N, C-alpha and C positions, 0 to 999 in steps of 0.2 A: 276795614280790616274785620275779618270774621272773629267770632269768639274763640275758635280753636287757635287762630293765629295769635290772638292776644295772649292766650294761655301759654302757647309755645314761647312767645317772646318773653313773657314773664318768667317762664322756666329757664330760658337761656340766661336771663340776668342773674338768676340764683346760681346757676352753674358757674358763670363767670366770676361771681362774687366768691364762690368756694375756691375757684382756681386762684384768685388773687390772695385769699387768706392763706392757702396752702403754700404759696411761694413768697409770702411776705410783702405783698404789693397792696397799694391803696386802690380800692375799687374806683373812687372818685377821680383819681389821677391817672388811671390806667391808660386812658386815651392819649395822654401826653407822654407818660413815662414808658409805656409798653413797647414803643419802637426801639428802645435801647436794651430791652431784656433779651438775653441769648439762651437762657436755660429755664425750662419749666418742668415741674414734676407733680404728678398726681398719684396718690397711693390709696388703693382699697375702696374708696367710696367718694361720692360727691361729683362724679364726672361721667354721667351715663351717655352723654353725647359729646362729640368733639366739636365744641362751639367756641367762639371768641378768639380763635387763632389769628383772625385778621388784625387783631390789635398788636400782634407781635411779629412784624415783618422781618426782623433781624434774627429770629429764632434759629439757633444752630443745633440745639439738643432738646428733645421732647421725650419725657418718660411718663408712661401711663401704665399702672400696675393694678390688677384686681378690680377692674371696673366692669360694667355690663355693656360695653361697647360692642356693637354687632358689625360695624363697618367703619372704615377710615375715611374721614372727610375733613374739609377745611384746610388741607395742607397746601392748596394752590396759593395761599397767602404767605407761605413760608418758603420761598425759593432758595433760601440759604441754608436750609436744614441739612445737617451732616450726620446727626445721630437720632434714631427714632426707636423708642421702646413702646410697644403695645402688647403687653404680656399678661397672661392669666386673665384674659378678658373672654369675650364670646364671639370673636371674629369668625365669620363664616367664609370670608374670601379676602384676597389681597386686592386692594383697589385704592384709588385716590392718590397715587404716588407719581403720576406722570409728570408733575412739575418739579419734583424733588431731584433734579438731575445732579445735584452736588452731594447727595446722600452717600455716606461712606459706611455707616453701620446701621443695620436694621435688625431689630429683635422682635419677633412675633411668636415666641414660644408660648405653650400652654393655651392654645385657642382651639377652634373647631374647623380649622382650614383643611380643605380636602384637595385642593389643586394649587400648584404654584403658577400664578398668572400675573400679568401686568407689571413685570419687572424689567421689561426690555429697555426702558429708558435709563435705568440706573447703572450706567456704564462705569461710574466711579465707585461702585459699591465694593468694599473690602471685606466686610463681615456680615454674614447672614445667618441668623438663628431661627429655625422653624421647627425646633424639636417640640415633642409633646403635642402633635396635631393629629390629623387623620389622613395624612398624605399617603397615597399608595403608589404614586408614580413620580419619578423625578423628571421634570420638564421645565421649559421656560427659562433656562439659565444660560442659553447659548451666547447671549450678548454680554454677559458679566465676565469679561476677559480679565478684569483686575481683581476678581474675587480671590481672597486669600484664606478666609475661614468660613466653613459651612458646617452648620450643626443641624442634622436631620434626625437626631436620636428620637426614639420612642414614637415612631410612626408605623406605617404598614407597608413599607417598601419591600418588594420581593426581588426586583431586578434592577440592574444598573444600565447595562447596554452601553451605548455611546453618548449618554446624556450629559456626561461631564467632560467630554473630549475638548470642548472649547475653553474650559476653565484651566488654562495651562499654568496660571499663577497660584493655583490652590495650594496652600501650605498646610492647613489644618482641616481635617475632615472627621466628623463624628456621625457614624451610622448605627450606633448602638441601639438595641431595643427594637429592631425591625424584623423582617421575616426573610432575610436573605439566607438561602439554604445551599446555594451552589457555589463551588469554588470558581467555576467559570466566570461568575459575575465579578469576582475580585480581580481577575486578570485585566479587566477594563481599567482598573485604577492604575495599572502599571504605565499607562499612557500619560499620566500626570507627572511631568518631569520635576516639579518643585514640591511635591507632596512630602512632608516630613513627619507629620503627626497624624496617626490614624487610630480611630477607636471603633471597635465593633462589639465590645462587651465591657464598657467602663463600669465602675462599681455602682453608679447611680441607676443603671438600666439592666434589664434582663438581656442576656446575650442573644445574638442572632443564632439561628439553628446551626449555621456552618461552624460557629465557634466551638461546638461540642463534638465536631468530627475529628477523626485522627489526622495528625500532621497539619493541623491548622497553622501553627506558627511557622513550620517549615515552608508551607505554601506561600505565606505572605512574605517571609524573609527572602525567598528565592525570587519572587516576581517583583518585589519592591525593595531592592537592596539599599536604596537611598533613604529609607525611613529611619528616623531617629527615635521615635516613641511609638509603641503599639499598645493600645489598651492601657494607657498611662504608664507602661513599663519602658524603661530605657533599653533600647536595643541597638545602640550605636556601636557596640563592640564588634570589631572585625571578625573575631573568633566565631561569634554567633552566625554571622552571615556566611563565613567560609564553611561552617559545619552544615548549614542549610543547603548551600550549593553542592557540597560534596555528596550529601544524601540524595539530592535530586539527580545528580549525574549518575550515581550508582543505580538508581531506579530506572533511569533512561537506558543505561547499558543492559539492565536485566530485561526490560521490555523490548529492546531491540533484538535481543536473543530470542525472546518468546515469539516475536513476530516472524523472525526468520524460521523458527521451528514450524510455525503454522504454514509458512510458504513452502517449506520442505515437504510437509505432509501433502500439500496440494500438488507439488511437483511429482511426488511418488504416485499419487492417485492418477495424475494426468499421464504418467508413463504407463501405468497399468491400462488405462483407457486406450492409449495409443496402441499398445500391444493387442488389446481386445479388438480394436478396430482393424488392425493389420490382419489378425486371424479371420475376422469376419469378411473382409473384402477380398481375401485370397481366392475364394471360389468364384465370386462374380467377375473379378478381373481375369481369371483364367478362362472362364466361359466367354467373356467379351472378346478376348484375344482369339480364341478358336473360331467363334462365330464370325468375327470380322474378317479373319483370314479366309474363311470359306466364302463369305459374301463377296470379297474382292476377287477371289478366284472365279466365281460364277460370272461376275461382271465383265471379266476380260476373257471369257472362254473362247475357244476356237472349236469348230466342228471336229477336228481331229483329236481334241482332248477328251471326247466322250468315250466311255467304256463300251457302249452299245450303239447300234445304228437305229436312228429314228427316221423312218421313211417320210412321215407326214410332217412337213415343216410347221404347219399351224399347230398341230398337237405338241410338237416339240417346244414351240414358243410358249404355249400355255403351261406346260410342265415347268419350264424354266422360270417363268414369272411366278408360278405358284411356289417354287422353291425360294425364290428371292423374297417373296412376301413372308414366307414362314421364317426365314433367317432373320429378317428385319424385326418381326414380332418377338422372336426370342431375344434378339439384341436389345430391344426396348425393355423387355422384362428385366434383364440383368442390369441394364443401366438404371432402371428404377430401383432395383434392389441395392445397387451401389449408392444411389442418392439417399435411400432410406437409412442405410448404415451410417453414412456421413452425417445425416441430420440427427440421428440418434446419438452419434458420438459428440456432435457439437452441443446437443442438449445436455448430455451428461457432463461435459466439460464446463458448460455455463452453470449448471447446478453446483458442481464442485467449486467453481470460482465464487459463486454467491456465498457458499458456506465459508469459504476461506475469507472473503471480504468481511462477512459478519463476525467471524472470530477475531480478525484483526481489529475491527472496530470495537469489539468488546475489550481487547487488550489496551487499546488507546484510551478507552473510557476509564479503565482502571488506572492508567497512568495519569490522566488529566484530573481525576478525583483523588489522587494520591492514596489509592487503596480503599477509599470509602465506598466505592462500588466494586464488588468482586463477582466474578462468574465462575462457578464451580461445576465442572462437568462430572456427572455422576456415573456410577457403575453399580452392578448388582450387589456389591458388598455393602453399599450404603443403605441404611433403613429408609431414609427419606426417598431414595430413588425407587425402591420397591413399592412404597405406599403410593407415590405419584404415578408410577407405571400401572399399578392395579386400578387406581382411581380412573385414569383415562380409559382403560379397557372396559371398566364397568359402565361408563357413560356412553359407550358406543352402541348404537342400535343398528343392526344389519338391515332391519326392515326399512329404515329411513333411506338407505342408499341402494335398495334393491333395484330401482329403475335405472341406476347408473352402473349396474353389474359390479358393485363393490361389496365384497363379502367380509372385509375386516380391515384392520389397520396394523401397520408395522412401525413401531416406535424406534427411530434411529438414534436419538440421544435426548437426554434431559439435562438441562442446565439450571442450576440453582442460583438465584439472584440474591446477592447480599448488598442491599442499599441502605446504609445507615441513616441517611437523611429521611428517606421515605418511611423507613420503619419507625424512626423517632416521631415523625409527624403522625403516622397511623396510631402509635401508642398514645401520644398526647390526646388525639381525638377521642379514642376509646375511653381514656381516663376522664376526660371532661364530660363525656356522656354518663359515665358511671357516677360521677360526683353529683350530677343533677338528680339522680334517682335515690329513692330510699333504699336502704340495704335490703337485698332480696336474694333468693337463690340464683337469679340471673347474674347479679353483680359479682357473686362469688364464683360462678362457673361459666363466665361469659365465653371462654374459649371454646366450650363445647357447642355453642350456638353459632360459631363462625362457619361460613360456607365457602367452599372452594368453587370459584366460577371459572369459566373458560372464555377467553377473548381471542377472536381470529380477525386479523385485518381484512378489510374489504379490498380485494385486488382491483376492483373497478375504479376505486377512488384514489389509491396511492400505491406506491411500491412498498412491499412488505417490510423491508429493512428500514426504510425511511419512516414508517409509522411506528415500528416496534421500538427502535432505539430511543426516541424521545420519551416513550412510556417507561422504559427501563431506567432512564436517567432521572426524569422529572415527575413520573407518575402520569395518570390520566388527566386530560384536560377537564376543565369545568363543564357542567351541563350547558351553560350558555355558549361556550366555545363550540361545542358539538352542534348546537342548534344553528349557529352561523354557518358552520361547515356543511351541514346537511339539512336544509330547511324543510324538506318534505317530511310528511308524517309517516311514522313506521307502520308496517302492516300489523294489525292486531290479530293474533292467533289464538284459537281455542280448539279444544278437542273436536267439537262438532264440525269445524271447518276441514277436518282431516278424517274423512270416513274410513280410510284404509289403514289407519294407525293401529299400532299394537298396544299391548297393555303398558309397556314401559313408557309410553307417551304421557301417561298420567303422572309420572314422576319427573318429567322434564319440565324445566321452567326457563323462561326468558326474563332476565333481570334488567331493570332500568335503575341505574345508580345516579342520584342527583347530587351527591356529595363526593367529589373525587378523593377527598382525604380519607374516606372510609374504604378505599380499595387499595390493596398493597400487592404489586406484582412480585411473585415469589418464585415461579418456575417458568422456564421456556422449554417447550416440548417440540421436537422436530419429528414429524411422522409422515408416512406415506400410505396411500390407500392400496389395499390388495384387491385386485380385480378377479372376477371369476374366469374370464377369458384372458389368458396371459400368453402372448406370443413374443418370443425373443430370438434374435439371431444367434445369441450365445447359448440358448437352451440346449443341453446335451440330449434331451429326450426328443424334442420336436424337430430340430434342424436336420438330422439325417434323413428322416422320412420325407420331409418336404423337399430336400435337395435331390433325393433319388427320383421323385416324381418329375421334378423340373429337368433333371439330367436326361430322363427318358424322352421328354419332349424335345430337348436339344438334339439328342441322337436321331430322333425321328426326322427333324428338319435337316440335319446334316446328311442323312442317308436317302433323302428323297431323290427321285429321278429328276433330271439326268445326273448320273454319277460321273465325276471328272477323274481322268487319269492323273496320278501324281507325276509332275514333270521333274526332271533332274535339276537340282539347285546349282546355280553358278557360284563358284568360289572366287573367281576373278573374271574380269571383263577385258576381252581383246577385240580387235576389229572384226574378226569373223563372227564371234558370238553376238556382238552388237548388231551387225547387219542381219543376223538370223532372227534375233528377237524383234527387231524393228521391221523385218521383211522389206529391207531396202537393198539397193545395189551399191550405193556409195554413201559415205557418211554425211556428205553435205546435203543429202535429201531428207535426212531424219529430222522431223519436227516434234514427234511424240515418241517417248521411250518409256516403257513400263517394265521395271525390273523388280516388281513386287514378289515377295516370297522366296528370295534366294538367301545365300549366305555371304553376301558381299560385305567387306569392311573398308574397302577403298576402291576407287574407280579413276585412276589417273588419266585414262584415255578419254574421259568424258569431255574434256576441254576441246577436243577436236570436232565435236558436234556443234559447229558454229551456228547452225540454223535451228537448234533445239528450242522448242517453246514450252513443252510439258515434260516433266520428269517425275516418275513415281519410283520411290525407293523404300516403300513401306515393308515391314517384316524382313529386315536384313540385320546386319551386325555392326552397323556404323557406330562409332564413338565420337567422331568429329566430322566436320564438313569441309575440310581444307581443300579437297579435290573439286568441290563445286564452287569455282571462282572464275570471274572474268568470262561470264557467259552472257553476252549483251542482249540476246533475244529471249532468254528464259523468262516465261511469264507465270508458270505454275510449278510448284515444287512440293512433293509429299514425302516427308521423311518420318512419318509416324511409325510407331512400334519398332524403335531401334534402341540404342543405348547411348545416345548422344548426351554428353555432360556439359558441353560448352559450344557456343556458336563462333568462338574465335576461329579465324581462318576463312570465314565466309567473306568473299570479296567480289566487287564488281558485278552486282546483279541489278543493274539500273532499271530493267523493265519488269522485274518480278512483282506481280500484283497479288498472288495468293501463296501462302506458306502454311503447311500443316506440320506442327511440331508435337502432336499429341503422343502420349505414352512413351516418353523418353526419361532421361535422368537429369534434366536441367534444374539447377538450384539457384543460380545467381541472376535474378531477373534484371537488375539494373545494368550489369555488365553486358548481358546478352542483348538487351534492348538498345544499348548504345551501339553495338555492332550493327544491328538492323537499321538504326537511324542513319548511320554513316554510309552503309554499303547497299541498303535496299530502300532507297528513298521513295519509290512509287507504290509501296505495299498498301493494298486495300483490305485484304482479308487475312486474318492471322488466327490460328487456333493453338493455344498453349495448354490446354487442359491435360490433367493427369500427368503432371510433372511434380517432383518433390521440391517445389519452390520453398526457399526460406521466406518466412513471413508471407504466407500465402494470402493473407487477408488484404494485402495492399498491391497484389499483382496487377489487377485491372487498372488501378489508378496510375501506377508506374508506367505501364505500357502505353496508355493513352496520353500521358504527359510527354512521352518521347516520340511516339509515332503519330504525328498529327494528321496524317493522310488516311488513317484507318477508317473504314466504314463498317466493318464487322469484326468483332473480337470474340473469340470462343463461341462463334455462331450466334452472337447476339448483336443486334444493330446498335451502333454507337450514336447516342443522341447528342445534339449540339451542346446542350447544357452540360452534359457529362464530360464531353471533350474539353469545354471551356474551363470547367472546374479542375480537371486534371492538369491543364496547362498552368493554371494559377498555383496549384500545389507544387508543380515542378519549379515554378519561378521562386517560390518561397524556400526552396532547398539550398539557396545560397545566402550567406550572411551579408546583409546590406543595411543601409541606414534605417529602413522601416522596421526590420526585425529587431535591430538593436533598441530602437525607441520603444517598441511594444513589449519586449521581454527583459528589459533591464530595470534596475532600481538603484537608488543612490543612498540608501540608509547606511549610517556609519557603524551601527552595531546590530548584532543579531537580536531579535526580540526575545525577551525571556518568556519562553512558552514551553509548556510540557507537551511538546510535539516531537515525533521521531522524524519529521521531514528534514531534509538537508536545508541549510540556510538559504540557498538559492531558491528552493521550492517554497519555503516558508515565506520569504519576503515577497516573492511574486504573487503569492496567494493572498496575503493580508494587506499588502500596500498597493496603492494605485500607481500607475506609471507616472513619472514626473514630467513626461514629455507629451506634447500634443502635436499630432501630425499637421495641424493647420498653422502652427506657430513657427516663426523663424528661429532656428536654433542658434544659440550663442557659440562663439568660437571656443573650442576646448571642452565642449559639452561631454565628450566621451571620457574625458579624464575624471569626471565625477561618478562614473558608473562603478558600483561596488559589487553588485550582484547581477548574474546573467543566467537565464533559464531558457535554453534553446532545445528543449526535449521534443522529439517526434517531428522534426522538420525535414527529415530525410536528407540531412546534410552529408555530403561526400567528403568534404574537407573543411578544416577550420581556417578561415581567412578573415582579413579586415579587422583583426583584433589587436593590432600593434599599438593602437592609441589608448587601449584600456589599461593604462599603467597602474590604476588603483583598484583593479578588479580583485576581490577577495573571495567571492563564492561563485562557483560556476557549475552548471550541469548541462551535459550534452547527451543525455540518455536517448535510446531508441532512435538512433540515426544510422548512417551507412559509412561511418568513419573507418578507415583502414590504418591510419597513423595518428599519433599524437603530435600535432604540429601547430604552428601559429600562435603558441602561447609563450614564446620566448620573452616577450616584454611584460608579461603578467607576473612579475616577480613577487607580488604581494599575495598571491593566491593562498588561501588557507584550506579551502574545501574544493575538491574536484570530483565530479561524477561522470563516468563514461560508460555506463552500463548499456548492454544490448547494442553493441557495435560489432565491428569486425577487426579489431586491433590485435596485432600479433606480437608487438614489442612495447617495452616501457620507455622507449626513446622519446625525448621531448619534454622530460620533466626536470632536467638537471638544474634549471634556473629557479625552481620553486622551493627555496630553502625554508619558507615559512609554512609549507604545506603540512597540515595536521590530519586531514582526512582524505583518503583516496579510495574510490569505489570504481572498479572496472570489471564488474560481473558480466558473465555471458558474452565473452569475446573469444578470441583465438589465441590467447597467451599460451606459450609453450614453456616459458621459464621466467624467473624473477631476477632481473639483472642487478647484481649486487653493486655495480658501479653507479647505477642510477639511484638505488636505495640509499647508498652512502651519501648522496647529495641532498637527502631529505631528513635532516637531523631531528626535526620536530614531528615526524609522522607518528601519530598515536593510534590511528584507525586505518586498517587496510583490508579491503574485501575484494577477493579475486575468485569468487565462486563461479562454477559452470564454465571453466576454461579447459585446457588440455595440458595443464602444468604437471610435469613428471618429477620435479625435484624442488625442494625448498631451499636449495643452495642459493645464497645471496641474502636470505632473510636475516642472517646473523648480523648484517650491517644495520638493521633497523632496531637499534637498541632502545628506542623510546616507545615501542609499540605496546599498547594496552589491549587492543582488540585485533584479532586476526581471524578472518573467515576465508577458508580455502576449500570449502566443501565442493563435492562433485568435480574433482580433478582426477589426476592419474598418479597420486602419491602411493607408492607401494612398498617402500623399504623403511626399516627402522632407522637406518642411517640418517634419513631426512630429519628425524626428530632431534638429532643432536645439533642441527643447525638452529634450533629454537632455544637451546639451553642458555644461550647468551642473552636471551630476552628476559631479563630479571623482572620487568614490570608487566609482563604478559599475564592478564587475568582472565581473558575470554578467548577461547580457541575453538574453532569449528572445523573439523576434518571429515564430517559425515559425507558418505558417498564416495570416498576414495577406496581403492583396493586394500590399502593397509588396514582399514577398520575391520574388514572380514578376515583378512589373512593373518593378523597378529593375534595370537592367543593371549588372553587377559589384556586385551587392548586398553581398556579404560584405566585399570590400575597401573598399567605400564606407563601411560601418559601422565597420570597423576604423580607417579613416583619421579619421573624424569623432569617434570615441569611443576615443581611444588608451589609456584606462585599462582597457579590456576584456581579461579573461583568457579568457573563454569566450563564444561567441555561438551561440545556437540549439542548445545541447547539445554543441558541438564546441569544443575548446580552440583558442585563437588562437595560431598559430605565428609565430615571429619573421619568417619569410620572407613571411608575409601582411602584416605591418606594413610591411616594406620595399617590397613591391609596391604597397601602398596609397599610400605616399608618392610613389613614382615616377609613379603614375597621377593622383593627385588633388592633390598638394601644389602650391600656386601656381596653381591652375586657376580662372580667373575665369569663373564660370557663374552661372546664376540663383540657385542655392542660396547661393553666396557673397554675392551682392548682397543677398539676403533677410537673411542673417545680419548683414551690416554695417548695413543700414538698419532692420531690425526689422519689415519688412512685405513683402508680395508684390504690391504694386500697381505692377507693372513699367510698365504703359502710362502711368502718371502721371509717370514719370521724364523729366526734360529734361536734368538735369545729374547727373554722377556723378564724385565725387572719391575716388580710391583711391590716393593717394600713399603710398608706403612700406608697401605691403600684401603684399609678397613675391609679387606676381603673376608667374607664369612663362609662362602662356599664356592666351589669351582664347577662351572658348567660350560666348558669349552667344546661345544658341539655345533656341527658334526665334526668328528675327530679328523677327517681327511682334510679339512681346511687348515689344520695345524700340523700337517704331516712332516714339516721340516723343523718344527720347534724342538730344540734339544736341551735348552736350559731355561729354567724358570725360577725366579727368586721371589718367594712370598714371605720373606722375613718380616716380623713385627706386624702381623695382621691378626684377625680374629677368627681364624679357621677353627671350626669345630668338627669338620670332616674333610678328608682328602679323597673321597670316593670319585670325584670328578676327574682326578688325575689319571686314573687307571686306564682310561680309554685312549690316552695320548701315546702313540706307538714308539716314539723315539726318545722318551724321557727316562733318565736314570735318577733315582731318588736317593739322596744322601741326607740322613737326618739322624735323630736319636734312635737308639737301638730298638726301642719298642715299636716305633713307627716303621722301622726298616723291616722288622720281621713280618709285619702285616703285608708288605708289598713285595717280599722276596720272590714269591711264586707268580707274581703278576708280570714283571718286566724283565726282559733279558737284554734289550738294547740300552746302552749307557749314554750318559751325560747327566746333568744334575738338576735336581730340584731342591732348593733350600727352604726348609720349613721351620726354622728356629723361632722361638718366642711366639708360639701360637697357643691355641687352647685345645690341642688334640687330646 
């Protein structure tokens, strides 16, 4: 034994002696008596190493406090240990516990532990205290499923994530004194079903940064309603939790309204862009039509069609070919022009869509942070807007951008960022730096030394919005994180490396910030570059001159020799004209018939041409193809440049292999392709371009999914992979077992989340599917489904849903549904979304008595069936925007409505507003985009007066002053609307008597007078009339009243009958 080992052994004996003395044990007898000892304690000194524990094999509780222990050791001899305290020591790591599988309580607070490790075997652990350490990340707790109490106070934890998801029995959690600053982190704790006590700022610790934010308690109470104590306070009161939930629901309603307002602005801009596109394509389309017409005329010319005689056939053929080439060149030019306009339009729409998405994400971020992050869009009246605007312009140097022909910048908008958490972090950092320094002018005027810097995302590395939003929410990442993301060294710039730079280069700097807490995002600026060479199709200055030059070229091509004689257009087709055109003697000889460029709209005689193989009907007036049926030998059909709106009627074309449908008015791609699939089975080439298809983006996929024989579509070869993909998409357009397994969930409750997504969308987004395609499904598995999201599957009907008897939340947006069907057995449905379909009636909802939310935007609804709405007594939310609804009749049956969205319909009369007066709970109404909004004078205060419960109208909050103004203008005003409300009809001309006693009438405004031409008696007794001037225009009224009032009206009326005006304020 070496000297060191002897010294260590001697030292261990001294430690063991101290251990025995502290616990009342005899050192000489410890070998015999130690095996019976179950509790040991050592406080403050005398135990620098954990030795001698092998003498206590039955030990169940060990307490070590205030020692200099750096590691846990010797516990392999204590397999029965249930409680361990190693606190206020100098532990650097958690180790030596692998044999303590019965351990139930572990206290390791006040040490130097940096990571949670080596706890995997402690599956029986109930209590774990790791407070007052140096832990920055929660990890290593996944196996502790029986853990009930966890104390991690006073560490350096910033995020939670999913690290506690496995600890489902956790009851008490203390995270006070950490660095958690985001409300999003707290939402992870909502997944702990048994959590009852939570501390984030208990009195013994400093609060987490998020505890200083607005609505902290509201956020926690809403997401964790099962909590009993928060930060040592009793929060078990139901009233507290109901208040929190009510507050959150109001905020969600508000932000739902704001998001819809942003969507509305996008829709308006998109409508303007569509109109701009329509204006811009008008000229190219007209030129394409003219040139194509001439090109086809030249292609089918006959020698007798020429206006002059060309003796040399060779010269004639050269001239003809030259004209054909010139026409084709001009046609290509205008087709390119059309493509450029379309590309520009798509680019503008995409840009507007990106801006809309960004604004929506801003609003959702405001909601998720409960107002602790706000985005304020500035205008020129704001001082901060002007200063930021001027700053950006002052930093722009035209010389830098000269090689790119950029002469300036145009600032589109400036958004001010209010992030309380980041601002507090920034201020704390600045204060800490100032406290380190001696008092100086810098510390007193440090704000003057702050610099405004510019940051632009790198488009080569990430999407702009994906990079910006995390910065706005959480600030910039650390320098180490950026190093990992971009390991290459930056280019070092200096003035000498830029010989062509201007003087302002000396003032420009490139900043490298190594402390992300020293940078505070404050403004978001949206700008675009102004180029020196700017060409636009919409430019009023440039377009005419360019167009004139191009038109001259068109005319030159059209007037080139040879000149064709205009031939008379056929208005109808008979046997004689058919034989003449085809140059045949009998109809049975005709195999090719070209009727291009006539004025035909029907050709019933065509079916007699049984041998016909090629038929050209371009540039006619056809609206349908019913006459082109049962032609067994027809192989080629050209019906381009007509007015065909549907292929219904096309029958029996079994040999047709090529069909040209360009430049028509076809809109319903699915229905028309079903016709072709059934009646044109051999089709190889199809051209559908330049039709106003609904959902134009999916035309190619729909066509290929139905017409599997196609080799060319829209003059583009069909690849095998593309055809196979289209067939798969078509197969998914039916509800089957696979789609139900993939898109369903079985959660029993909607997650408490500050999200505006519907429950079906939210659950399918955050929860994994409970089914695996490889496993064998148990019987009755469909009865467990509570949520279903079948958006965008191109469904044509709802089927195979009869077994989903417990379905509560469903979404079928962006499909091809024409009816609400197949949901008769889904009687527990609470939320249903059917946006972007082709539904025309509300039938099929009568069994859903529990339905609370119904969204059926962008369909073909014409009315709101009151009989159906009467069967939905719990309906709180109804959205029917972008339909063709002309009346609100029926809505009076939905007396539980809180929110009603009817924007962009065809509501035009004030009478419809009276259908809403029965909705006493209605607080949000949106009628924007209806004719009534522009038609009705004082529309807004009119609505506010008649619907006093409203809190928001058309996306704007109702102010108190608006309610007061509405009362001043409309209260007590006897007009046609008031008469209709009192009588329940609008047959004003049938009125002969009107009794409005005690109706609080203040003034009369029965206009126009001819509506009340038969009114002869009106009783306004016991009202508040201050003037009767409105009565003088009624032609058949006789007024009987007090003498003073009678004298005023004596010279006004000669026709008699009566008006009673007693007990008023005249």
